[in-house]
Structure formats: C-alpha cells, structure tokens
C-alpha positions as CSV (number, residue, x, y, z in Angstrom):
1,M,126.8,109.5,119.6
2,E,126.5,108.5,115.9
3,K,122.9,108.1,114.7
4,E,123.8,104.9,112.8
5,K,124.7,103.3,116.2
6,L,121.3,103.7,117.7
7,C,118.2,101.4,117.7
8,L,115.5,103.6,116.2
9,R,112.9,102.4,118.6
10,C,114.4,102.1,122.1
11,M,117.3,104.4,121.2
12,R,119.9,102.2,122.8
13,R,123.4,101.6,121.3
14,I,123.5,98.6,119.0
15,G,126.7,99.1,117.1
16,D,126.7,98.3,113.4
17,S,123.9,95.7,113.6
18,N,120.5,96.5,112.1
19,Y,118.8,94.3,114.8
20,C,118.3,95.5,118.4
21,P,118.7,92.7,121.0
22,H,116.8,94.9,123.6
23,C,113.6,95.5,121.9
24,R,113.8,93.3,118.8
25,N,113.5,96.3,116.4
26,E,114.7,96.0,112.9
27,N,116.3,99.3,111.8
28,S,116.5,98.4,108.1
29,Q,112.8,98.6,107.6
30,P,112.0,102.1,106.2
31,Q,108.9,104.2,106.9
32,K,106.5,104.8,104.1
33,D,105.2,108.1,102.8
34,P,103.7,110.4,104.2
35,Y,105.5,109.5,107.5
36,L,108.8,111.1,108.4
37,P,111.8,109.0,107.2
38,L,113.9,107.4,109.8
39,K,116.8,109.5,111.0
40,T,115.1,112.8,110.1
41,I,116.4,115.6,112.3
42,I,113.9,118.0,113.8
43,G,114.9,121.4,115.2
44,E,118.6,120.5,114.7
45,R,118.2,118.4,117.9
46,Y,115.7,115.5,117.7
47,L,116.4,112.3,115.7
48,V,113.2,110.7,114.4
49,G,112.8,107.0,115.0
50,K,110.0,104.4,114.5
51,L,106.4,105.4,114.0
52,V,104.3,104.7,117.1
53,E,100.8,105.6,116.1
54,T,98.9,107.9,113.7
55,N,95.5,109.4,113.2
56,S,94.0,112.2,111.1
57,E,95.6,114.9,113.3
58,G,99.2,113.7,112.9
59,S,101.7,111.0,113.8
60,T,103.7,110.1,116.9
61,Y,107.3,108.7,116.7
62,Y,110.0,107.4,119.0
63,A,112.9,109.9,118.9
64,F,116.2,110.8,120.5
65,D,117.2,114.1,122.0
66,Y,120.9,114.8,121.2
67,K,121.1,117.6,123.7
68,R,119.6,115.6,126.7
69,K,121.2,112.3,125.4
70,T,117.9,110.5,126.1
71,P,115.0,108.9,124.2
72,V,111.8,111.0,123.9
73,T,108.5,110.9,122.1
74,L,107.8,113.2,119.2
75,R,104.4,114.2,117.9
76,E,104.0,115.8,114.5
77,L,101.0,117.9,113.5
78,Y,100.1,116.6,110.0
79,P,96.4,116.9,109.4
80,A,95.0,114.5,106.8
81,G,94.1,116.3,103.6
82,M,95.7,119.6,104.6
83,L,99.5,118.9,104.1
84,S,101.8,117.1,101.7
85,R,105.4,116.1,102.1
86,G,107.7,118.2,99.9
87,E,111.5,118.4,99.3
88,D,113.6,117.7,102.4
89,N,110.4,116.6,104.2
90,Y,109.1,120.1,104.3
91,C,105.3,120.3,104.9
92,L,103.4,122.0,102.0
93,V,99.8,123.3,102.7
94,N,97.4,121.9,100.1
95,V,95.4,124.3,97.9
96,G,92.4,125.8,99.7
97,K,93.5,124.6,103.1
98,V,95.6,127.5,104.4
99,S,93.0,129.0,106.7
100,E,91.9,125.7,108.1
101,F,95.5,124.6,108.7
102,V,96.4,127.9,110.5
103,D,93.4,127.4,112.8
104,I,94.3,123.8,113.7
105,K,97.9,124.7,114.1
106,D,97.1,127.5,116.6
107,E,94.8,125.1,118.5
108,F,97.4,122.3,118.6
109,K,100.1,124.6,119.9
110,K,97.9,126.2,122.6
111,L,96.8,122.7,123.7
112,W,100.3,121.4,124.2
113,Q,101.7,124.6,125.7
114,S,98.9,124.5,128.3
115,V,99.7,120.8,129.1
116,A,103.4,121.7,129.4
117,A,102.7,124.4,131.9
118,I,101.1,122.0,134.4
119,Q,103.6,120.4,136.8
120,G,103.6,118.1,139.8
121,Y,101.1,115.3,138.7
122,N,102.5,111.8,138.2
123,A,99.7,110.9,135.7
124,L,100.7,113.8,133.4
125,V,103.5,113.1,131.0
126,P,106.2,115.9,131.1
127,V,106.2,118.0,127.9
128,Y,109.8,119.1,127.0
129,D,109.4,121.2,123.9
130,V,106.8,122.7,121.5
131,I,108.6,123.9,118.3
132,E,107.9,124.8,114.8
133,D,110.0,123.2,112.0
134,L,109.5,121.9,108.4
135,G,106.4,124.0,108.0
136,T,104.4,122.5,110.9
137,V,104.5,122.0,114.8
138,Y,106.3,119.3,116.8
139,V,105.8,118.4,120.4
140,I,108.5,116.5,122.4
141,Y,107.5,114.7,125.6
142,E,108.6,111.9,127.8
143,Y,109.5,108.5,126.2
144,L,106.9,105.9,127.0
145,G,108.2,103.1,124.8
146,E,108.8,100.8,127.8
147,G,105.2,101.0,128.9
148,K,102.0,99.3,127.7
149,T,98.5,100.6,127.3
150,L,96.0,100.0,130.1
151,R,94.0,97.8,127.7
152,E,97.1,95.5,127.2
153,Y,97.7,95.6,131.0
154,L,94.1,94.4,131.6
155,L,94.3,91.7,129.0
156,E,97.4,90.3,130.5
157,N,95.4,89.7,133.7
158,E,94.2,86.1,133.8
159,Q,90.7,87.2,134.8
160,G,90.6,90.2,132.4
161,Y,89.7,92.6,135.2
162,I,91.2,93.9,138.5
163,S,89.9,94.5,142.0
164,W,88.7,97.8,143.3
165,D,91.7,98.1,145.6
166,E,94.1,97.7,142.7
167,A,92.0,100.0,140.5
168,R,91.9,102.7,143.2
169,V,95.7,102.8,143.4
170,L,96.1,102.8,139.6
171,M,93.3,105.2,138.6
172,M,92.9,107.8,141.4
173,P,96.0,109.7,140.3
174,V,94.6,110.0,136.8
175,L,91.4,111.5,138.2
176,S,93.4,114.1,140.1
177,A,95.4,115.0,136.9
178,L,92.1,115.3,135.0
179,S,90.9,117.8,137.6
180,E,93.9,119.9,137.1
181,L,93.6,119.7,133.3
182,H,90.0,120.9,133.6
183,T,91.0,123.7,135.9
184,N,93.3,124.9,133.1
185,G,90.6,124.7,130.5
186,I,91.7,121.4,128.9
187,V,89.2,118.7,128.0
188,H,91.0,115.6,126.9
189,G,88.1,114.0,125.0
190,G,89.8,110.7,124.4
191,I,90.3,109.0,127.7
192,S,90.3,105.3,127.1
193,P,92.3,102.1,127.8
194,N,94.2,102.9,124.6
195,T,95.3,106.3,125.7
196,L,96.2,105.5,129.2
197,I,99.7,104.1,129.5
198,V,101.0,101.9,132.3
199,D,104.7,102.9,132.5
200,K,107.6,100.6,133.6
201,N,107.1,101.7,137.2
202,G,103.4,100.6,137.2
203,K,102.0,104.2,137.1
204,V,99.2,105.1,134.7
205,R,100.0,108.1,132.5
206,I,97.6,110.1,130.3
207,S,98.5,110.3,126.6
208,G,96.5,110.9,123.4
209,Y,95.9,114.6,123.7
210,A,94.3,116.0,120.5
211,V,92.5,119.0,119.1
212,Q,88.8,119.0,119.8
213,T,87.8,118.4,116.1
214,L,89.4,115.0,116.3
215,R,87.3,114.1,119.3
216,R,83.9,114.7,117.7
217,Q,82.0,113.4,114.7
218,K,80.7,115.6,111.9
219,T,83.6,118.2,112.1
220,G,85.2,117.6,108.7
221,M,88.1,115.7,110.2
222,E,88.1,111.9,110.4
223,P,87.4,111.5,114.1
224,E,89.2,109.3,116.6
225,I,86.5,108.3,119.1
226,F,86.7,105.2,121.4
227,D,83.4,103.6,121.3
228,G,82.1,102.6,124.7
229,Y,84.2,105.3,126.3
230,A,83.1,108.3,124.4
231,A,80.2,110.4,125.8
232,V,77.0,110.9,123.7
233,E,77.9,114.6,122.9
234,Q,80.9,113.3,120.9
235,Y,78.7,111.6,118.4
236,G,77.6,114.8,116.7
237,F,74.6,115.5,119.1
238,N,74.3,119.0,120.1
239,G,76.5,120.0,123.0
240,D,80.1,121.1,123.7
241,L,82.8,118.9,125.2
242,T,83.0,119.7,128.9
243,P,84.7,118.2,132.0
244,A,81.6,115.9,132.2
245,T,82.8,114.4,128.9
246,D,86.0,113.3,130.4
247,I,84.2,112.1,133.6
248,Y,82.0,109.8,131.5
249,A,85.1,108.3,129.7
250,F,87.0,107.9,133.0
251,A,84.0,106.1,134.6
252,A,83.7,103.9,131.5
253,V,87.5,102.9,131.8
254,L,86.9,102.2,135.5
255,Y,83.9,100.0,134.6
256,R,86.1,98.1,132.1
257,A,88.8,97.6,134.7
258,L,86.4,96.4,137.4
259,I,83.9,94.4,135.3
260,G,86.1,93.1,132.5
261,S,83.9,94.2,129.5
262,V,83.6,97.4,127.4
263,P,80.5,99.5,128.2
264,M,77.8,99.7,125.6
265,S,78.2,102.7,123.2
266,A,76.6,105.9,124.5
267,A,74.9,106.4,121.1
268,S,73.2,103.0,121.4
269,R,72.2,103.7,125.0
270,L,70.0,106.6,124.0
271,T,67.4,104.2,122.7
272,N,68.2,101.0,124.6
273,D,70.0,101.6,127.8
274,K,71.1,98.2,128.9
275,L,74.3,99.1,130.7
276,M,74.3,96.6,133.6
277,I,76.6,95.6,136.5
278,P,76.5,91.7,136.7
279,G,75.4,90.3,140.0
280,K,78.7,88.8,141.1
281,F,80.5,92.2,140.7
282,A,77.6,94.0,142.5
283,E,78.2,91.8,145.4
284,Q,82.0,92.3,145.4
285,L,82.2,96.1,144.8
286,P,81.4,98.6,147.6
287,A,78.0,100.1,147.2
288,Y,79.4,103.7,147.0
289,V,81.6,102.7,144.0
290,I,78.5,101.4,142.2
291,N,76.6,104.5,143.0
292,A,79.5,106.7,141.7
293,L,79.7,104.7,138.5
294,V,75.9,105.0,137.9
295,N,76.0,108.8,138.4
296,A,79.1,109.3,136.2
297,L,77.8,107.1,133.3
298,Q,74.5,109.0,132.9
299,I,73.8,109.5,129.1
300,L,72.9,113.1,129.2
301,P,75.6,115.6,130.4
302,E,73.2,117.5,132.6
303,D,72.4,114.3,134.5
304,R,75.9,113.2,134.8
305,T,78.6,113.8,137.6
306,G,79.9,117.2,136.4
307,N,83.5,117.3,137.7
308,A,86.4,115.3,138.9
309,E,86.4,116.5,142.5
310,L,82.8,115.3,143.0
311,F,83.5,112.0,141.3
312,R,86.5,111.4,143.4
313,D,84.6,112.2,146.6
314,E,81.8,109.8,145.6
315,L,84.4,107.1,144.9
316,S,85.8,107.8,148.4
317,A,82.4,107.5,150.1
318,S,82.6,111.1,151.4
319,P,79.0,112.6,151.4
320,T,80.0,115.8,153.1
321,A,82.9,116.4,150.7
322,A,80.6,115.6,147.8
323,V,78.1,118.2,148.8
324,N,81.0,120.8,149.1
325,A,82.4,119.8,145.8
326,A,79.0,120.2,144.1
327,E,78.5,123.7,145.6
328,A,82.0,124.8,144.5
329,Y,81.3,123.5,141.0
330,S,78.0,125.4,140.8
331,S,79.7,128.5,142.0
332,M,82.6,128.1,139.6
333,Y,80.4,127.9,136.5
334,A,77.9,130.5,137.7
335,Q,74.8,128.5,136.7
336,P,71.7,130.7,136.9
337,E,69.7,127.8,138.5
338,P,72.1,125.4,140.1
339,A,70.7,121.9,140.6
340,E,70.2,121.0,144.3
341,L,72.2,117.9,145.2
342,P,69.9,115.3,146.8
343,P,71.0,113.3,149.9
344,V,73.4,110.5,149.1
345,Q,71.7,107.2,149.4
346,E,73.1,103.7,149.3
347,P,71.8,101.9,146.2
348,V,69.9,98.7,146.6
349,V,72.0,96.0,144.9
350,Y,70.0,93.6,142.8
351,E,71.2,90.7,140.7
352,N,71.7,93.1,137.8
353,V,72.1,96.8,138.6
354,S,70.9,99.2,135.9
355,S,72.8,102.4,135.3
356,T,69.5,104.4,135.1
357,V,68.8,106.7,138.0
358,Q,66.2,109.4,138.5
359,P,66.9,113.0,137.6
360,Q,67.9,115.2,140.5
361,D,65.2,117.8,140.3
362,S,62.0,118.8,138.4
363,N,63.8,121.4,136.2
364,K,66.4,118.8,135.1
365,L,63.5,116.3,134.5
366,K,61.9,118.6,132.1
367,K,65.1,119.4,130.2
368,S,66.1,115.7,130.1
369,T,62.6,114.6,128.9
370,V,62.4,117.2,126.1
371,A,66.0,116.4,125.0
372,A,65.4,112.7,125.1
373,F,62.1,113.1,123.1
374,V,63.7,115.2,120.4
375,I,66.6,112.8,120.1
376,S,64.3,109.8,120.0
377,V,62.2,111.3,117.2
378,I,65.4,112.0,115.1
379,L,66.6,108.4,115.7
380,C,63.2,106.9,114.8
381,L,63.2,108.9,111.5
382,A,66.7,107.8,110.8
383,I,65.7,104.2,111.3
384,L,62.7,104.5,109.0
385,V,64.8,106.0,106.3
386,T,67.2,103.1,106.7
387,V,64.4,100.6,106.3
388,F,63.0,102.2,103.2
389,F,66.4,102.7,101.4
390,G,68.1,99.4,102.2
391,M,69.1,97.7,105.4
392,G,72.4,96.0,106.3
393,I,74.5,98.0,103.9
394,F,76.6,99.5,106.8
395,S,77.6,96.2,108.4
396,K,81.3,95.5,108.8
397,D,83.3,92.5,109.9
398,E,86.5,94.3,110.8
399,E,87.5,96.6,113.7
400,P,84.6,98.3,115.6
401,S,83.8,101.7,113.9
402,T,83.8,104.9,115.8
403,E,80.6,106.0,113.9
404,P,77.4,105.8,115.9
405,T,75.4,102.7,115.0
406,T,71.7,102.0,115.3
407,E,72.3,98.3,115.2
408,A,70.0,96.6,117.7
409,T,72.7,94.8,119.7
410,T,70.1,94.5,122.4
411,K,67.2,93.6,120.2
412,E,64.5,91.2,121.4
413,P,64.5,87.9,119.5
414,E,61.8,87.0,117.1
415,E,59.2,84.6,118.3
416,T,60.6,81.8,116.2
417,E,64.2,82.5,117.1
418,E,65.8,80.3,119.6
419,V,67.4,82.1,122.5
420,I,70.9,81.0,123.1
421,N,72.5,81.4,126.5
422,M,76.1,80.4,127.2
423,A,79.1,81.1,129.3
424,T,81.8,82.9,127.2
425,P,84.4,80.3,126.1
426,D,88.1,80.6,126.5
427,F,89.0,81.2,122.9
428,K,92.7,81.1,123.5
429,G,94.4,78.5,121.3
430,K,91.5,78.2,118.9
431,R,91.6,79.3,115.2
432,I,89.8,82.6,114.4
433,D,88.3,81.2,111.2
434,E,86.6,78.3,113.1
435,I,85.2,80.7,115.7
436,Q,83.9,83.1,113.0
437,A,82.2,80.2,111.2
438,D,80.4,79.0,114.3
439,E,76.7,80.0,114.1
440,A,76.1,79.9,117.8
441,Y,79.0,82.3,118.5
442,N,77.8,84.7,116.0
443,K,74.3,84.8,117.6
444,V,75.7,85.9,120.9
445,F,78.7,87.8,119.9
446,K,79.7,90.5,117.5
447,I,83.2,89.3,116.8
448,F,86.1,91.8,116.1
449,T,89.7,90.9,115.5
450,K,92.9,92.5,116.4
451,Y,96.1,90.9,114.9
452,V,99.3,91.1,116.9
453,D,102.8,89.7,116.5
454,D,103.2,86.6,118.6
455,D,106.3,84.3,118.9
456,K,104.4,81.3,120.3
457,A,101.0,80.8,118.6
458,D,100.6,80.1,114.9
459,I,99.1,82.6,112.5
460,G,95.3,82.8,113.0
461,V,95.3,81.4,116.5
462,V,93.6,83.5,119.2
463,V,95.9,84.6,122.0
464,G,93.6,86.9,124.0
465,Q,90.1,88.2,124.4
466,D,88.4,91.2,126.2
467,I,85.6,89.3,127.8
468,T,86.5,87.0,130.7
469,P,85.9,83.3,130.0
470,G,82.8,82.2,132.0
471,T,80.9,85.5,131.6
472,Q,77.3,84.8,130.8
473,V,76.1,86.0,127.4
474,S,72.8,85.7,125.5
475,S,71.5,86.2,122.0
476,I,69.0,88.6,123.5
477,N,71.8,91.0,124.3
478,R,74.5,90.4,121.6
479,R,77.9,91.4,123.0
480,E,80.9,92.8,121.2
481,I,84.0,90.8,121.7
482,V,87.5,91.6,120.6
483,L,89.7,88.6,119.9
484,K,93.5,89.1,119.8
485,V,94.7,86.9,117.0
486,S,98.3,86.0,116.3
487,S,99.8,87.3,113.0
488,G,103.0,85.3,113.7
489,I,106.5,86.7,113.6
490,P,107.7,89.3,111.0
491,V,110.7,87.9,109.1
492,P,113.3,90.6,108.7
493,E,115.3,91.3,105.5
494,L,118.5,89.4,106.0
495,E,120.0,89.4,102.5
496,G,123.8,90.3,102.7
497,E,124.0,89.5,106.5
498,N,126.5,87.1,107.9
499,M,125.1,83.6,107.8
500,K,125.6,82.8,111.5
501,D,124.2,86.2,112.6
502,A,121.1,85.7,110.5
503,V,120.4,82.2,111.9
504,D,120.9,83.5,115.5
505,H,118.6,86.4,114.7
506,L,115.8,84.3,113.5
507,K,116.1,81.9,116.4
508,H,116.0,84.9,118.8
509,L,112.8,86.1,117.2
510,G,111.2,82.8,118.1
511,F,111.4,80.6,115.0
512,K,111.9,77.0,116.3
513,T,113.6,75.5,113.2
514,V,116.1,77.4,111.1
515,E,118.4,75.5,108.7
516,A,121.4,77.1,106.9
517,V,122.1,75.7,103.5
518,M,125.2,76.5,101.3
519,G,124.0,77.4,97.8
520,D,126.2,79.2,95.2
521,V,129.9,79.7,95.7
522,A,130.8,83.4,96.3
523,K,132.3,85.2,93.3
524,D,134.4,87.4,95.6
525,A,135.6,87.2,99.2
526,D,133.3,89.9,100.4
527,S,130.3,87.7,99.7
528,S,131.6,84.6,101.4
529,L,129.2,83.2,104.0
530,K,126.7,85.9,103.3
531,V,122.9,85.3,103.1
532,Y,121.4,85.6,99.6
533,S,117.9,84.2,100.2
534,V,115.6,83.2,103.1
535,V,112.6,80.8,102.3
536,Y,110.3,78.5,104.2
537,E,109.2,74.9,103.9
538,T,105.6,74.3,102.9
539,E,103.5,71.4,104.0
540,D,104.4,69.3,101.0
541,K,108.1,69.9,101.7
542,D,108.6,72.3,98.8
543,W,110.2,75.7,99.3
544,A,108.3,79.0,99.0
545,A,109.2,82.6,99.2
546,I,108.5,84.7,102.3
547,P,104.8,86.0,102.1
548,G,104.2,89.6,101.1
549,D,103.5,90.7,104.7
550,R,106.6,88.9,105.7
551,H,104.9,87.1,108.6
552,L,105.3,83.4,109.4
553,S,104.4,81.2,112.3
554,A,107.0,80.2,114.9
555,S,106.5,76.6,113.9
556,D,107.4,77.3,110.3
557,K,110.8,75.9,109.1
558,L,113.1,78.5,107.7
559,I,115.9,77.9,105.2
560,V,118.7,80.3,105.0
561,Y,120.7,80.1,101.8
562,Y,124.2,81.5,101.8
563,Y,127.2,81.8,99.5
564,G,130.1,79.3,100.0
565,E,133.6,80.6,100.7
566,F,135.5,82.2,97.8
567,V,139.0,80.9,97.3
568,E,141.3,83.2,95.3
569,E,143.5,81.3,92.8
570,T,147.0,82.6,93.3
571,E,149.8,82.7,90.7
572,T,151.8,80.0,92.6
573,Q,148.8,77.7,92.6
574,S,148.4,78.3,88.8
575,E,152.0,77.4,88.2
576,Q,151.7,74.3,90.3
577,T,148.7,73.1,88.4
578,G,150.5,73.6,85.0
579,D,153.8,71.9,86.1
580,E,152.4,68.6,87.3
581,S,154.3,66.8,84.6
582,I,157.7,68.1,85.7
583,G,159.9,65.5,87.4
584,D,161.5,65.6,90.7
585,E,164.6,67.4,89.3
586,G,162.5,69.9,87.4
587,E,163.1,68.5,84.0
588,N,160.5,67.3,81.5
589,P,161.1,63.6,80.8
590,D,159.7,64.0,77.3
591,A,162.0,66.9,76.4
592,S,164.6,66.3,73.7
593,N,167.9,67.9,72.9
594,G,167.9,69.6,76.3
595,E,165.1,71.9,75.3
596,E,162.2,72.6,77.8
597,T,158.6,72.2,76.8
598,P,156.6,75.4,77.3
599,Q,154.2,75.4,80.3
600,Q,150.6,74.8,79.5
C-alpha cells in the first residue's frame, strides 16, 4: 500500500486526492516544527500521520502499521526543553539535559512496558510496541481515532449528565482496570473526561498515561493537571501520588457525569470546601452512591477512600465486602496503625449535601487537624503577600489554568453588593462576545471558551456548554463555565485543484454558497479548469482573501476562480486564418500575370 494513497488521519485509502471523504481530513496541510513531519517512518514500520495532541512530555499521532496493515496510535517522547529536531528528524539532546533526559526516558519506557504487560481488561488500550528510534522512545497502541472523549460524550447529551444506571455500565470497567494498574504499581495521575475515550463500540478506554513529573506541579516540567479532577497532592503540597490520587480523580469524573458540572478545584477546597450535591440529584441518586462519592472526594489522602476495590464495593452497596477490602488494603500496605473502618451508615440527604464527613478515628483526626492547620497558615501567608505586592495580576480570560488559584470563587458578597441568583441560561446560538460583555453573567460565572470547528453555526456562536441549562447559580458562589464556541470551517488549500472537485469539496465541508467564476484563460492545457484563487464575499459585496487562520462561517459565500480552457492554435488553423482572401478556386482575385500573392 503506497503511503501517498492513505488518508493521514483515518488511514483509509483515498487514491490521489488530498481530501478524505471519510473523516474530512486534508492531507496537504503540513505539520509544523517541532512535530514529526507527515509520512515519517518510525522503526521501518510505522507511518506517521496527523498530530492528535501534545504536552510537555511529548506528542501523539495517528499512524499506520505496514506490517499489521492497520491504523494505530503513536506516542513520541519529546520532553519540552530537553530535545531538538536534527537532520532526518533525529532527536538531539540539548546541552546540560543529558542526565535529565536519560531519567525521564527510563521512566517513560518502564511505564509503557508495564501497561503493555497487563491483559484482559476492556478499559485498557492494548499496547503493541515500545521501541527506540531517532534518538528517543516511541509507543504504539490501539487506534482510537473513531472515538470521542468522555467530555465530548457528556456534552452531546441534551441534559449534560447521565443517570447512575448508564454511568455504572460505562464507568465500572474503568474502576476495575484502575485496580489492576495499581496492583502493578502504576498510578495514572491524569484520569479526567479528557483522558477517558468512549470508543466506537460505546466502551470507555483509559488513555493519557504519562510520567509522574507531568502530573504534579513544581517538578521542573510544565504540568498537565486537570483542574477539578486532580487531587490536592498534585498541586505541589507534600505527598506522593498513590492509588488514592486516582480514586479522587475517578470520583470527580463520576460526579461530573452524574451531576453535570465540574467539581471545585481541590486546591480551592482546602480553604473553602463548597463541593455540594444539588438537592434534585440527591433525591435521584441512591444513598450509597452519594456516600461513596463523599468518601472518595475527601481532600486529604488519609481521609479518602484508599483503593479501587473499596470504592467499587461502596458503589455496589456491599458493606461486608467493603470491610473485607479495607482489611486487605491495610494488610497489603502494612500500615503500622491501620485505621479501623467504622460501620457503614446511610447518609441523611438534605437539600444540599456537603462532601465533608468526619474523620474515621482520633489518630486520623489529629493528623488531619495538624496538616490542615499547617496548610491553612501557608495559604494565609500567601494571600497576605499577594495583597501587599499587588492583586489581580494573575487573572486570565482564557482557558482555565492548571496552576492552583486562591481566587475566592466562593467569596461572600460585600454588604453593598447585590446578590444575583439565576437559572443557567441555554447559551447555544448566542454570540460569545455578547455573553462576555453581560455584567450579570460575569458576576455568577467565570467564563472560559473552547473553540471548535462547526459546519452549522457561524464563527463566534456558542454551540455547547458544560453546565446544564436551568442549573441554579449565584454570585455568592461564582461558577466556572466552559462555553464551546464555533470557529467555523477551515478552508483547505485548493489552488491547482480541478474546479469541479474544489467546489464539491467546499460544499461537502458545509459551505452553503459556493460560486465558480472563470477568470484568466489558461496559458497551457495542463492549467485548464484549475483553481488559482479562492476568496469570500464580504458584507459590502466586495471580495476578500481567506483569513490567516483560514476559518470562515458556513454561511459565508465563497468564490472559486479558475482558469478558462486553453485552446492550442494548430498550423492548419493558422493557414486558414491567413488564406481568408483566397477564392473558391484557390486563386487570389487581385493577382496579376498569374503570380500568387505571398500569404500574410
């Protein structure tokens, strides 16, 4: 199979075309440095396709396995600041980074080899190969290009959340897989709706494995921490990442799936724990599920559900099994003074259920109190320093930062400040600039935006939100909301393409009005009916070039300029043109003495 015949995203055959009718990929758009160029061959076997995602540890690509004749996913270790791309894409270690790169390389290989050794769990993506090439390490695992993230799956739901019955079927296999990872000494550290993939068969798969330095702040590497799902120990507070770290993240994902909103950041909850379960959900969910979430979302690791087996039993309302799991866990880790598990009690369900529960014994109470006191003192000092040396300098209007924040999202209003209560509007169809300019919305929401390609809504129009419309919000407890905003449709490079194919391509992408206009006449036959420019019509009916980011709205009118047909002037045509004055008998009527007049 020739590599030129493959779509470089879904890896299906597309012939000589640059456009894939299956996944709408455009092969002609190159990948920028420092990412691997398209069609790079790794290990004399794997063809590199489109970039999927990247972080400070490395990058993930769609790829094709020539031996298996199947699409795969390829992960390249390329730590930011440690490597540079040299000749023939070989990775060169930067000066002074050799020791650091060797350490992270060994950790990366060990992690993926351990994952590859685990078999028999549907939620674990099969790892096919871990190889060294081009000066670094590559991991090849199952192709997930036909799936979607759990976050996308939930946003597609009209309500923005799912029932416990549906969540149980989706998520319990993930919990079983986490238990096996922990048994093999692997702590994921990045469980979130962004790293859980719902495949084409509706099964949830775990992705996003990474070295531990990526999953903690203050390690020297730019962290990838998912705020709201990361446990407090990942924000630079003392403590190692343990199975309880993943339990917190999994419980936070389950909370998001069942309640429809992202839990408050664990770093913020240290000083203002306002994680609540709204009354309507408290009435719908089984009491034992609420109890399990409360236990698993405890801020301090020592107060939290410690392992996947215990959490699964709590979610299954199995008190006897829960006691057995707790005893097995205590024995496994040989704690000198294992905490005694209290009797399982059904929680009293109020209008709003707080996630705060009592510590399980007096020793734990002392430890928790001391730890909380020390952390509170540190945070108070940090706040005082911020007050004296300038406030507000860290605010951002873009994507939520993974850095811990001391912003008082749950602050009490000033006495003169009017409290605003409202039901969350349905923002779909509204313009993001109008929403951001609304003073009332800004008092109850901290608005973040995520731009996505959309073939229906115009650029700047909201197409999705992560808080369900109708959810009650208040300026007393300002909520974070992520609005998915249309960035329109990317216009592909079509210069040199056949005019009819170009028009069909644009219409297939979703543009409603595409007009083909013949411009210059081709200077040679090869250029006939080929596109030489694509522009769009502005509001005042003028023509303008495609914007720099090459995105336009589906409602924009596109003009495709193409060359007219080239007609080659033959020798016979030239003779006929010059002999127009010759009579029917082939003689020039003006000729004298029988002599012919030379042709013009």
